[in-house]
C-alpha positions as a Markdown table, in Angstrom:
| # | Residue | x | y | z |
|---|---|---|---|---|
| 1 | Met | -9.0 | 39.9 | 12.8 |
| 2 | Glu | -8.0 | 37.0 | 15.1 |
| 3 | Ala | -10.8 | 34.9 | 13.8 |
| 4 | Leu | -9.7 | 35.6 | 10.2 |
| 5 | Ser | -6.2 | 34.3 | 11.0 |
| 6 | Phe | -7.6 | 31.1 | 12.3 |
| 7 | Asp | -9.8 | 30.8 | 9.2 |
| 8 | Val | -6.7 | 31.1 | 7.0 |
| 9 | Val | -4.8 | 28.3 | 8.7 |
| 10 | Ala | -8.0 | 26.3 | 8.9 |
| 11 | Leu | -8.5 | 26.6 | 5.2 |
| 12 | Ile | -4.9 | 25.4 | 4.6 |
| 13 | Ala | -5.4 | 22.3 | 6.8 |
| 14 | Ala | -8.7 | 21.5 | 5.0 |
| 15 | Gly | -7.1 | 22.1 | 1.6 |
| 16 | Met | -4.2 | 19.7 | 2.5 |
| 17 | Gly | -6.8 | 17.1 | 3.4 |
| 18 | Leu | -8.5 | 17.5 | 0.1 |
| 19 | Ala | -5.2 | 17.2 | -1.7 |
| 20 | Phe | -4.4 | 14.0 | 0.1 |
| 21 | Trp | -7.7 | 12.6 | -0.8 |
| 22 | Ile | -7.4 | 13.5 | -4.5 |
| 23 | Thr | -3.8 | 12.3 | -5.0 |
| 24 | Asp | -4.0 | 9.0 | -3.0 |
| 25 | Arg | -7.6 | 8.1 | -2.4 |
| 26 | Asp | -7.0 | 4.5 | -3.2 |
| 27 | Ser | -4.9 | 4.1 | 0.0 |
| 28 | Gly | -6.8 | 3.5 | 3.2 |
| 29 | Thr | -4.1 | 5.2 | 5.3 |
| 30 | Ser | -4.2 | 8.3 | 3.1 |
| 31 | Arg | -8.0 | 8.5 | 3.3 |
| 32 | Ala | -7.8 | 8.5 | 7.1 |
| 33 | Leu | -5.1 | 11.1 | 7.1 |
| 34 | Ala | -7.1 | 13.3 | 4.7 |
| 35 | Leu | -10.1 | 13.1 | 7.0 |
| 36 | Phe | -7.9 | 14.1 | 10.0 |
| 37 | Leu | -6.7 | 17.2 | 8.1 |
| 38 | Phe | -10.2 | 18.2 | 7.0 |
| 39 | Leu | -11.7 | 17.8 | 10.5 |
| 40 | Thr | -8.7 | 19.7 | 11.9 |
| 41 | Gly | -9.4 | 22.6 | 9.6 |
| 42 | Cys | -13.0 | 22.7 | 10.8 |
| 43 | Ala | -12.0 | 22.5 | 14.4 |
| 44 | Ile | -9.4 | 25.3 | 14.1 |
| 45 | Ser | -12.0 | 27.6 | 12.5 |
| 46 | Ala | -14.6 | 26.8 | 15.1 |
| 47 | Asn | -12.2 | 27.4 | 18.0 |
| 48 | Gly | -11.1 | 30.7 | 16.5 |
| 49 | His | -14.6 | 32.0 | 16.2 |
| 50 | Ala | -15.6 | 30.7 | 19.6 |
| 51 | Thr | -13.0 | 33.1 | 21.2 |
| 52 | Leu | -15.1 | 36.0 | 20.0 |
| 53 | Tyr | -17.7 | 35.1 | 22.7 |
| 54 | Leu | -15.3 | 35.1 | 25.6 |
| 55 | Glu | -17.0 | 38.0 | 27.2 |
| 56 | Ala | -20.5 | 37.1 | 26.1 |
| 57 | Ala | -23.1 | 36.3 | 28.8 |
| 58 | Lys | -24.4 | 33.3 | 26.8 |
| 59 | Leu | -22.5 | 31.2 | 24.3 |
| 60 | Pro | -24.0 | 30.1 | 20.9 |
| 61 | Trp | -25.3 | 26.6 | 20.8 |
| 62 | Trp | -22.7 | 25.3 | 18.4 |
| 63 | Val | -19.8 | 26.0 | 20.9 |
| 64 | Arg | -20.9 | 22.8 | 22.8 |
| 65 | Gly | -20.0 | 20.7 | 19.7 |
| 66 | Ile | -16.4 | 22.1 | 19.3 |
| 67 | Gly | -15.0 | 19.5 | 21.7 |
| 68 | Leu | -16.6 | 16.7 | 19.7 |
| 69 | Leu | -15.1 | 18.2 | 16.5 |
| 70 | Asp | -11.6 | 18.2 | 18.2 |
| 71 | Ala | -12.1 | 14.6 | 19.3 |
| 72 | Leu | -13.2 | 13.5 | 15.8 |
| 73 | Ala | -10.1 | 15.0 | 14.3 |
| 74 | Phe | -7.9 | 13.3 | 16.8 |
| 75 | Ile | -9.8 | 9.9 | 16.4 |
| 76 | Ser | -9.3 | 10.1 | 12.6 |
| 77 | Ala | -5.5 | 10.6 | 13.2 |
| 78 | Thr | -5.4 | 7.6 | 15.5 |
| 79 | Glu | -7.4 | 5.5 | 13.0 |
| 80 | Trp | -4.7 | 6.3 | 10.5 |
| 81 | Gly | -2.1 | 5.1 | 13.0 |
| 82 | Ile | -4.1 | 1.9 | 13.5 |
| 83 | Arg | -4.2 | 1.3 | 9.7 |
| 84 | Val | -0.5 | 1.8 | 9.5 |
| 85 | Ser | 0.1 | -0.7 | 12.3 |
| 86 | Arg | -1.9 | -3.3 | 10.5 |
| 87 | Thr | 0.5 | -3.2 | 7.6 |
| 88 | Ile | 3.5 | -4.0 | 9.8 |
| 89 | Leu | 2.4 | -5.9 | 12.9 |
| 90 | Gln | 1.5 | -9.6 | 13.0 |
| 91 | Leu | -1.6 | -9.5 | 15.2 |
| 92 | Asp | -2.8 | -13.1 | 14.7 |
| 93 | Gly | -6.4 | -12.1 | 15.4 |
| 94 | Gln | -5.7 | -10.3 | 18.7 |
| 95 | Arg | -5.3 | -6.7 | 19.4 |
| 96 | Ser | -1.7 | -5.5 | 19.8 |
| 97 | Val | -0.7 | -3.4 | 22.7 |
| 98 | Gly | -0.1 | -0.5 | 20.3 |
| 99 | Arg | -3.6 | -0.7 | 19.0 |
| 100 | Leu | -5.0 | -0.8 | 22.5 |
| 101 | Met | -3.0 | 2.3 | 23.4 |
| 102 | Leu | -4.6 | 4.1 | 20.4 |
| 103 | Arg | -8.0 | 3.0 | 21.4 |
| 104 | Gly | -7.3 | 4.3 | 24.9 |
| 105 | Ala | -6.3 | 7.6 | 23.4 |
| 106 | Gln | -9.6 | 7.7 | 21.5 |
| 107 | Ala | -11.5 | 7.1 | 24.7 |
| 108 | Cys | -9.7 | 10.0 | 26.4 |
| 109 | Thr | -10.7 | 12.4 | 23.7 |
| 110 | Leu | -14.3 | 11.3 | 23.9 |
| 111 | Ile | -14.2 | 12.1 | 27.6 |
| 112 | Tyr | -12.8 | 15.5 | 26.6 |
| 113 | Ala | -15.6 | 15.9 | 24.1 |
| 114 | Gly | -18.2 | 15.0 | 26.7 |
| 115 | Leu | -16.9 | 17.5 | 29.2 |
| 116 | Ser | -16.8 | 20.2 | 26.5 |
| 117 | Ala | -20.5 | 19.6 | 25.7 |
| 118 | Leu | -21.5 | 19.7 | 29.4 |
| 119 | Tyr | -19.3 | 22.7 | 30.4 |
| 120 | Pro | -18.7 | 24.8 | 27.2 |
| 121 | Glu | -18.1 | 28.0 | 29.2 |
| 122 | Thr | -15.5 | 26.4 | 31.4 |
| 123 | Arg | -13.7 | 24.9 | 28.4 |
| 124 | Leu | -13.6 | 28.2 | 26.5 |
| 125 | Arg | -12.5 | 30.4 | 29.4 |
| 126 | Gly | -10.2 | 27.8 | 30.9 |
| 127 | Leu | -8.2 | 26.9 | 27.8 |
| 128 | Thr | -8.1 | 30.2 | 25.9 |
| 129 | Asp | -4.8 | 32.0 | 26.5 |
| 130 | Ala | -4.1 | 29.7 | 29.5 |
| 131 | Ile | -0.3 | 29.9 | 29.0 |
| 132 | Ala | -0.3 | 33.7 | 28.8 |
| 133 | Arg | -2.6 | 34.0 | 31.9 |
| 134 | Gly | -0.4 | 31.5 | 33.9 |
| 135 | Ala | -3.5 | 29.3 | 34.4 |
| 136 | Leu | -1.9 | 26.0 | 33.6 |
| 137 | Phe | -2.7 | 24.6 | 37.1 |
| 138 | Gln | -6.2 | 26.0 | 37.4 |
| 139 | Pro | -9.0 | 23.4 | 37.8 |
| 140 | Glu | -10.9 | 24.7 | 34.7 |
| 141 | Phe | -7.7 | 24.2 | 32.6 |
| 142 | Leu | -6.7 | 20.8 | 34.0 |
| 143 | Met | -10.2 | 19.5 | 33.6 |
| 144 | Phe | -9.7 | 19.5 | 29.8 |
| 145 | Ala | -5.9 | 19.3 | 29.6 |
| 146 | Val | -5.5 | 16.1 | 31.5 |
| 147 | Pro | -7.5 | 13.8 | 29.2 |
| 148 | Gly | -6.0 | 15.5 | 26.2 |
| 149 | Thr | -2.4 | 15.1 | 27.5 |
| 150 | Leu | -3.1 | 11.5 | 28.5 |
| 151 | Ala | -4.3 | 10.8 | 24.9 |
| 152 | Gly | -1.2 | 12.4 | 23.5 |
| 153 | Leu | 1.1 | 10.3 | 25.7 |
| 154 | Leu | -0.7 | 7.1 | 24.6 |
| 155 | Val | -0.2 | 8.1 | 21.0 |
| 156 | Leu | 3.5 | 8.7 | 21.6 |
| 157 | Leu | 3.9 | 5.3 | 23.2 |
| 158 | Ala | 2.0 | 3.6 | 20.4 |
| 159 | Ser | 4.2 | 5.4 | 17.9 |
| 160 | Ile | 7.3 | 4.2 | 19.5 |
| 161 | Arg | 6.1 | 0.6 | 19.2 |
| 162 | Val | 5.3 | 1.2 | 15.5 |
| 163 | Phe | 8.8 | 2.5 | 14.8 |
| 164 | Arg | 10.4 | -0.4 | 16.7 |
| 165 | Ala | 8.5 | -2.7 | 14.3 |
| 166 | Arg | 10.2 | -0.8 | 11.4 |
| 167 | Pro | 7.2 | 0.6 | 9.4 |
| 168 | Asp | 7.3 | 1.1 | 5.6 |
| 169 | Lys | 9.6 | 4.0 | 4.8 |
| 170 | Ala | 7.0 | 6.2 | 3.2 |
| 171 | Glu | 4.5 | 5.8 | 6.1 |
| 172 | Gly | 7.3 | 6.3 | 8.6 |
| 173 | Ile | 8.0 | 9.8 | 7.1 |
| 174 | Arg | 4.3 | 10.7 | 7.5 |
| 175 | Ile | 4.3 | 9.4 | 11.1 |
| 176 | Leu | 7.1 | 11.7 | 12.0 |
| 177 | Gly | 5.3 | 14.6 | 10.4 |
| 178 | Val | 2.0 | 13.9 | 12.2 |
| 179 | Leu | 3.8 | 13.4 | 15.6 |
| 180 | Ser | 5.6 | 16.8 | 15.1 |
| 181 | Thr | 2.3 | 18.5 | 14.3 |
| 182 | Met | 0.0 | 17.2 | 17.0 |
| 183 | Pro | 1.7 | 19.0 | 20.0 |
| 184 | Leu | 1.4 | 22.3 | 18.1 |
| 185 | Leu | -2.2 | 21.7 | 17.3 |
| 186 | Gly | -3.0 | 20.3 | 20.8 |
| 187 | Thr | -1.6 | 23.4 | 22.6 |
| 188 | Ala | -2.8 | 26.0 | 20.0 |
| 189 | Met | -5.8 | 27.1 | 22.1 |
| 190 | Ala | -3.7 | 27.6 | 25.2 |
| 191 | Leu | -1.2 | 29.7 | 23.4 |
| 192 | Pro | -1.7 | 33.5 | 23.2 |
| 193 | Arg | -4.2 | 34.2 | 20.5 |
| 194 | Asp | -1.8 | 36.4 | 18.5 |
| 195 | Ile | 0.8 | 33.5 | 18.4 |
| 196 | Ser | -1.6 | 30.5 | 18.0 |
| 197 | Pro | -2.2 | 30.8 | 14.2 |
| 198 | Phe | 1.5 | 30.9 | 13.6 |
| 199 | Ala | 2.1 | 27.7 | 15.7 |
| 200 | Ile | -0.7 | 26.0 | 13.7 |
| 201 | Ala | 0.8 | 27.1 | 10.4 |
| 202 | Leu | 4.2 | 25.8 | 11.5 |
| 203 | Gly | 2.7 | 22.4 | 12.3 |
| 204 | Glu | 1.0 | 22.4 | 8.9 |
| 205 | Ile | 4.3 | 23.1 | 7.2 |
| 206 | Val | 6.0 | 20.2 | 9.0 |
| 207 | Leu | 3.2 | 17.9 | 8.0 |
| 208 | Leu | 3.3 | 19.2 | 4.4 |
| 209 | Ile | 7.1 | 18.4 | 4.3 |
| 210 | Gly | 6.4 | 14.9 | 5.5 |
| 211 | Ala | 3.6 | 14.5 | 2.9 |
| 212 | Leu | 5.8 | 15.7 | 0.1 |
| 213 | Arg | 8.5 | 13.2 | 1.1 |
| 214 | Tyr | 5.9 | 10.5 | 1.2 |
| 215 | His | 4.9 | 11.1 | -2.4 |
| 216 | Val | 8.5 | 11.4 | -3.6 |
| 217 | Val | 9.3 | 8.0 | -2.0 |
| 218 | Gln | 6.1 | 6.5 | -3.5 |
| 219 | Gly | 6.9 | 7.9 | -6.9 |
| 220 | Ala | 10.5 | 6.5 | -6.9 |
| 221 | Arg | 9.0 | 3.2 | -5.6 |
| 222 | Gly | 6.5 | 3.1 | -8.5 |
| 223 | Gln | 9.3 | 3.5 | -11.0 |
| 224 | Phe | 11.3 | 0.8 | -9.3 |
| 225 | Met | 8.4 | -1.6 | -9.2 |
| 226 | Ala | 7.4 | -1.0 | -12.7 |
| 227 | Arg | 10.6 | -2.7 | -13.9 |
| 228 | Phe | 9.3 | -6.1 | -13.1 |
| 229 | Leu | 6.0 | -6.2 | -11.2 |
| 230 | Ala | 2.4 | -6.6 | -12.3 |
| 231 | Pro | 0.0 | -3.6 | -11.9 |
| 232 | Gln | -1.8 | -5.4 | -9.1 |
| 233 | Val | 1.2 | -5.1 | -6.9 |
| 234 | Ala | 0.6 | -1.4 | -6.4 |
| 235 | Asp | -2.6 | -2.1 | -4.5 |
| 236 | Leu | -0.8 | -4.7 | -2.4 |
| 237 | Val | 2.0 | -2.2 | -1.5 |
| 238 | Arg | -0.5 | 0.5 | -0.6 |
| 239 | Glu | -2.2 | -1.8 | 1.8 |
| 240 | Arg | 0.9 | -3.5 | 3.4 |
| 241 | Gly | 3.9 | -1.3 | 2.6 |
| 242 | Leu | 6.8 | -2.2 | 0.3 |
| 243 | Lys | 8.9 | -4.0 | 2.9 |
| 244 | Asn | 6.1 | -6.4 | 3.9 |
| 245 | Ala | 4.7 | -6.8 | 0.5 |
| 246 | Met | 8.0 | -7.8 | -1.0 |
| 247 | Ala | 9.6 | -9.7 | 2.0 |
| 248 | Gln | 11.3 | -13.0 | 1.2 |
| 249 | Gln | 8.8 | -15.8 | 1.8 |
| 250 | Arg | 7.7 | -19.3 | 0.6 |
| 251 | Leu | 4.6 | -19.4 | -1.5 |
| 252 | Thr | 2.8 | -22.0 | -3.5 |
| 253 | Val | 2.5 | -20.6 | -7.1 |
| 254 | Ser | 2.0 | -21.6 | -10.7 |
| 255 | Ile | 4.7 | -20.8 | -13.2 |
| 256 | Val | 4.1 | -20.3 | -16.9 |
| 257 | Val | 7.1 | -20.4 | -19.3 |
| 258 | Cys | 6.8 | -19.7 | -23.0 |
| 259 | Asp | 9.5 | -19.8 | -25.7 |
| 260 | Ile | 9.6 | -19.0 | -29.5 |
| 261 | Arg | 10.4 | -22.1 | -31.6 |
| 262 | Gly | 13.0 | -21.6 | -34.2 |
| 263 | Phe | 14.1 | -18.2 | -32.9 |
| 264 | Thr | 17.9 | -18.9 | -33.1 |
| 265 | Ala | 17.9 | -19.6 | -36.8 |
| 266 | Tyr | 15.5 | -16.7 | -37.4 |
| 267 | Ala | 17.9 | -14.3 | -35.5 |
| 268 | Gln | 20.9 | -15.5 | -37.6 |
| 269 | Ser | 19.1 | -15.0 | -40.9 |
| 270 | His | 17.4 | -11.6 | -40.3 |
| 271 | Arg | 18.5 | -8.1 | -39.7 |
| 272 | Pro | 18.8 | -7.1 | -36.0 |
| 273 | Glu | 16.1 | -4.5 | -36.5 |
| 274 | Gln | 13.6 | -7.2 | -37.6 |
| 275 | Val | 14.6 | -9.4 | -34.6 |
| 276 | Leu | 14.1 | -6.5 | -32.2 |
| 277 | Lys | 10.7 | -5.7 | -33.8 |
| 278 | Leu | 9.6 | -9.3 | -33.3 |
| 279 | Leu | 10.7 | -9.4 | -29.6 |
| 280 | Arg | 9.0 | -6.1 | -28.9 |
| 281 | Asp | 5.7 | -7.3 | -30.3 |
| 282 | Phe | 6.2 | -10.7 | -28.6 |
| 283 | Tyr | 6.9 | -9.2 | -25.1 |
| 284 | Gly | 4.0 | -6.7 | -25.5 |
| 285 | Ala | 1.5 | -9.5 | -26.3 |
| 286 | Val | 2.8 | -11.7 | -23.5 |
| 287 | Gly | 2.5 | -8.7 | -21.1 |
| 288 | Thr | -1.1 | -8.1 | -22.0 |
| 289 | Ala | -2.0 | -11.7 | -21.6 |
| 290 | Ala | -0.3 | -11.9 | -18.2 |
| 291 | Glu | -2.0 | -8.8 | -16.9 |
| 292 | Gln | -5.4 | -10.3 | -17.8 |
| 293 | Glu | -4.8 | -13.3 | -15.5 |
| 294 | Gly | -2.9 | -11.5 | -12.8 |
| 295 | Gly | 0.5 | -12.8 | -13.7 |
| 296 | Thr | 3.8 | -11.2 | -12.8 |
| 297 | Ile | 6.5 | -11.3 | -15.5 |
| 298 | Lys | 9.7 | -12.3 | -13.8 |
| 299 | Asp | 12.1 | -12.9 | -16.7 |
| 300 | Leu | 12.4 | -11.6 | -20.2 |
| 301 | Ala | 15.3 | -13.7 | -21.5 |
| 302 | Gly | 15.8 | -13.5 | -25.3 |
| 303 | Asp | 13.0 | -15.4 | -26.9 |
| 304 | Gly | 11.5 | -16.8 | -23.6 |
| 305 | Val | 9.3 | -15.4 | -20.8 |
| 306 | Leu | 8.8 | -16.7 | -17.3 |
| 307 | Ile | 5.6 | -15.6 | -15.5 |
| 308 | Leu | 4.6 | -16.1 | -11.9 |
| 309 | Ile | 1.0 | -16.5 | -10.8 |
| 310 | Gly | 0.4 | -16.3 | -7.1 |
| 311 | Ala | 3.4 | -14.1 | -6.2 |
| 312 | Pro | 3.8 | -11.4 | -5.1 |
| 313 | Val | 0.0 | -11.1 | -5.4 |
| 314 | Pro | -1.5 | -14.3 | -4.0 |
| 315 | Phe | -4.3 | -16.2 | -5.8 |
| 316 | Ala | -6.1 | -19.2 | -4.4 |
| 317 | Asp | -6.9 | -20.3 | -8.0 |
| 318 | His | -3.4 | -19.8 | -9.4 |
| 319 | Ala | -3.5 | -23.2 | -11.2 |
| 320 | Arg | -6.7 | -22.2 | -13.1 |
| 321 | Arg | -5.2 | -18.8 | -14.0 |
| 322 | Ala | -2.0 | -20.4 | -15.2 |
| 323 | Leu | -3.8 | -22.8 | -17.6 |
| 324 | Ala | -6.0 | -19.9 | -18.8 |
| 325 | Leu | -2.8 | -17.8 | -19.4 |
| 326 | Ala | -1.1 | -20.7 | -21.2 |
| 327 | Arg | -4.1 | -20.9 | -23.6 |
| 328 | Arg | -4.1 | -17.1 | -24.1 |
| 329 | Ile | -0.4 | -17.3 | -25.0 |
| 330 | Gln | -1.0 | -20.1 | -27.5 |
| 331 | Gly | -3.9 | -18.1 | -28.9 |
| 332 | Ser | -3.2 | -14.4 | -29.1 |
| 333 | Val | 0.5 | -14.3 | -28.6 |
| 334 | Arg | 1.2 | -17.2 | -31.0 |
| 335 | Asn | -0.8 | -15.4 | -33.6 |
| 336 | Val | 1.5 | -12.3 | -33.2 |
| 337 | Val | 4.6 | -14.5 | -33.5 |
| 338 | Lys | 3.4 | -16.3 | -36.6 |
| 339 | Lys | 2.2 | -13.1 | -38.2 |
| 340 | Arg | 5.6 | -11.4 | -37.7 |
| 341 | Ser | 7.9 | -14.3 | -38.5 |
| 342 | Gly | 6.1 | -17.6 | -39.2 |
| 343 | Leu | 7.8 | -19.1 | -36.2 |
| 344 | Gly | 6.1 | -21.2 | -33.5 |
| 345 | Leu | 5.5 | -21.1 | -29.7 |
| 346 | Gly | 5.7 | -23.6 | -26.9 |
| 347 | Val | 4.4 | -23.3 | -23.3 |
| 348 | Gly | 5.1 | -25.1 | -20.1 |
| 349 | Val | 3.1 | -24.9 | -16.8 |
| 350 | Ala | 4.0 | -26.2 | -13.3 |
| 351 | Ser | 2.8 | -25.6 | -9.8 |
| 352 | Gly | 4.6 | -25.9 | -6.4 |
| 353 | Glu | 6.3 | -24.1 | -3.6 |
| 354 | Val | 9.0 | -21.5 | -4.4 |
| 355 | Ala | 11.0 | -19.0 | -2.4 |
| 356 | Val | 10.4 | -15.4 | -3.7 |
| 357 | Gly | 12.0 | -12.1 | -2.8 |
| 358 | Ile | 14.1 | -9.2 | -4.0 |
| 359 | Val | 17.8 | -9.6 | -4.5 |
| 360 | Gly | 20.4 | -7.0 | -5.6 |
| 361 | Gln | 21.9 | -3.8 | -4.3 |
| 362 | Gly | 22.3 | -0.2 | -5.2 |
| 363 | Ala | 20.4 | 0.8 | -8.3 |
| 364 | Arg | 19.9 | -2.8 | -9.6 |
| 365 | Tyr | 17.3 | -5.1 | -8.0 |
| 366 | Glu | 15.4 | -8.1 | -9.2 |
| 367 | Tyr | 12.4 | -10.0 | -8.0 |
| 368 | Val | 13.3 | -13.7 | -8.1 |
| 369 | Ala | 11.6 | -17.0 | -7.6 |
| 370 | Val | 13.8 | -20.1 | -6.7 |
| 371 | Gly | 12.8 | -23.7 | -6.5 |
| 372 | Pro | 12.4 | -27.0 | -8.4 |
| 373 | Thr | 9.0 | -25.7 | -9.8 |
| 374 | Val | 10.8 | -23.1 | -11.8 |
| 375 | Asn | 13.1 | -25.6 | -13.4 |
| 376 | Leu | 10.2 | -28.0 | -14.1 |
| 377 | Ala | 8.1 | -25.3 | -15.9 |
| 378 | Ser | 11.2 | -24.5 | -18.0 |
| 379 | Arg | 11.7 | -28.2 | -18.8 |
| 380 | Leu | 8.1 | -28.7 | -19.8 |
| 381 | Cys | 8.3 | -25.6 | -22.1 |
| 382 | Asp | 11.4 | -27.1 | -23.8 |
| 383 | Glu | 9.4 | -30.3 | -24.6 |
| 384 | Ala | 6.4 | -28.5 | -26.0 |
| 385 | Ala | 6.1 | -28.3 | -29.7 |
| 386 | Asp | 4.6 | -25.3 | -31.6 |
| 387 | Gly | 1.0 | -24.8 | -30.4 |
| 388 | Glu | 1.3 | -27.1 | -27.4 |
| 389 | Val | 0.9 | -26.5 | -23.7 |
| 390 | His | 2.7 | -29.1 | -21.5 |
| 391 | Ala | 1.2 | -28.7 | -18.1 |
| 392 | Glu | 2.1 | -30.7 | -15.0 |
| 393 | Ala | -0.7 | -33.2 | -14.3 |
| 394 | Ser | -1.1 | -32.0 | -10.7 |
| 395 | Thr | -1.6 | -28.4 | -12.0 |
| 396 | Val | -4.3 | -29.6 | -14.3 |
| 397 | Ala | -6.0 | -31.4 | -11.4 |
| 398 | Ala | -5.7 | -28.4 | -9.1 |
| 399 | Ala | -7.4 | -26.3 | -11.8 |
| 400 | Gly | -10.4 | -28.6 | -11.7 |
| 401 | Glu | -9.8 | -30.0 | -15.2 |
| 402 | Gln | -9.3 | -33.4 | -16.7 |
| 403 | Cys | -6.3 | -34.5 | -18.6 |
| 404 | Asp | -8.2 | -35.4 | -21.8 |
| 405 | Gly | -5.2 | -35.0 | -24.1 |
| 406 | Arg | -2.0 | -36.9 | -24.4 |
| 407 | Arg | 0.0 | -37.7 | -21.3 |
| 408 | Lys | 3.8 | -37.7 | -21.2 |
| 409 | Lys | 6.3 | -38.6 | -18.5 |
| 410 | Tyr | 9.6 | -36.8 | -18.0 |
| 411 | Lys | 12.6 | -37.6 | -15.9 |
| 412 | Val | 13.4 | -34.4 | -14.1 |
| 413 | Lys | 16.7 | -33.8 | -12.2 |
| 414 | Gly | 16.2 | -33.7 | -8.5 |
| 415 | Arg | 13.0 | -35.9 | -8.5 |
| 416 | Asp | 13.0 | -39.7 | -8.0 |
| 417 | Glu | 9.8 | -40.3 | -9.8 |
| 418 | Pro | 9.0 | -39.2 | -13.4 |
| 419 | Val | 6.8 | -36.1 | -13.7 |
| 420 | Glu | 3.6 | -36.7 | -15.6 |
| 421 | Ala | 2.4 | -33.9 | -17.9 |
| 422 | Cys | -0.7 | -33.3 | -19.9 |
| 423 | Val | -0.4 | -32.0 | -23.5 |
| 424 | Leu | -3.0 | -29.4 | -24.0 |
| 425 | Ala | -3.9 | -28.0 | -27.4 |
| 426 | Ala | -4.5 | -24.3 | -27.7 |
């Protein structure tokens, strides 16, 4: 009956691990946590069945491997912690103190696993019901409890460092859940056997609450990000957390601005429903083109669209992608505009350093890019006639292309020298 109780809580742990894997398998941190839960379930079941042989003269062969199973479950949990720390700590190629602590904790659990394999009878009889027997200071108990306790203390110290570095909110919730669960799992075998399954179940409930909160935060985050960010950003946030992925920073990017020619007159002479239909089709076509080149739509302003390439998802070839996007816009998007209204489309492209980040408060936020490059791209778009792409000459060169078309020079506010642009045909 006792073994059955352990099997039930073991099945719950393994099932939670499978659920984590299915719902968030694209995240490296979630995969590590799923492995921890699955191995924990296996370890709980094995430990529960091993207690059936307490009075046996000889233990089954598989009892020697239980310590290794315990260690693997613990190591997978610390690997999850290491992956979380990588999203928030600037390591600069060197191991942080927190990571070294977690590696030390892993070494302690391997010592525990080695002792368990060498002395399986001592482990089983020394740990089982140790609290009820008052055997906490007996050598056979301390032999296995000391490395396990030391590993737990190292994890606690490493976790404090992680929280001081302000982890991503969603991961922080799961960290608290795991930290609350690990003492209950670690002491389960030493607890009386009629209480141990309940302690494990309590730990699983705490971890499940943390997991549910994690997915609630991630869901709200996805809705927020979908307002203005490209689909590729989801992968970036899973790897680095929202705070680090969207922190204010300076980046070298390319900016593409497109604008419908003759839109003001069209809007004044057509019904609002027709204008709205045109804009809906226009924005949809621009969004499809931007997604194909990894662009992030920053502004949808009337008949114009501003697209960032290289932020928040960095691209080394952002100039090449920007020119490719400009040509897509003058191809597929211009066809949509002409089919719906007979109007034209102009495109401007520029590259340079900008400051990017989130501004706003409460329920209203916006991802912004600020710098002369933004103004230059807009100016070049204003100068482009229907079917033309006016691209900064330096952007064309950075893309590895030659300026074979017409060249034009513009006097731009804030720059002493005129800006040279290439006029590219669609």
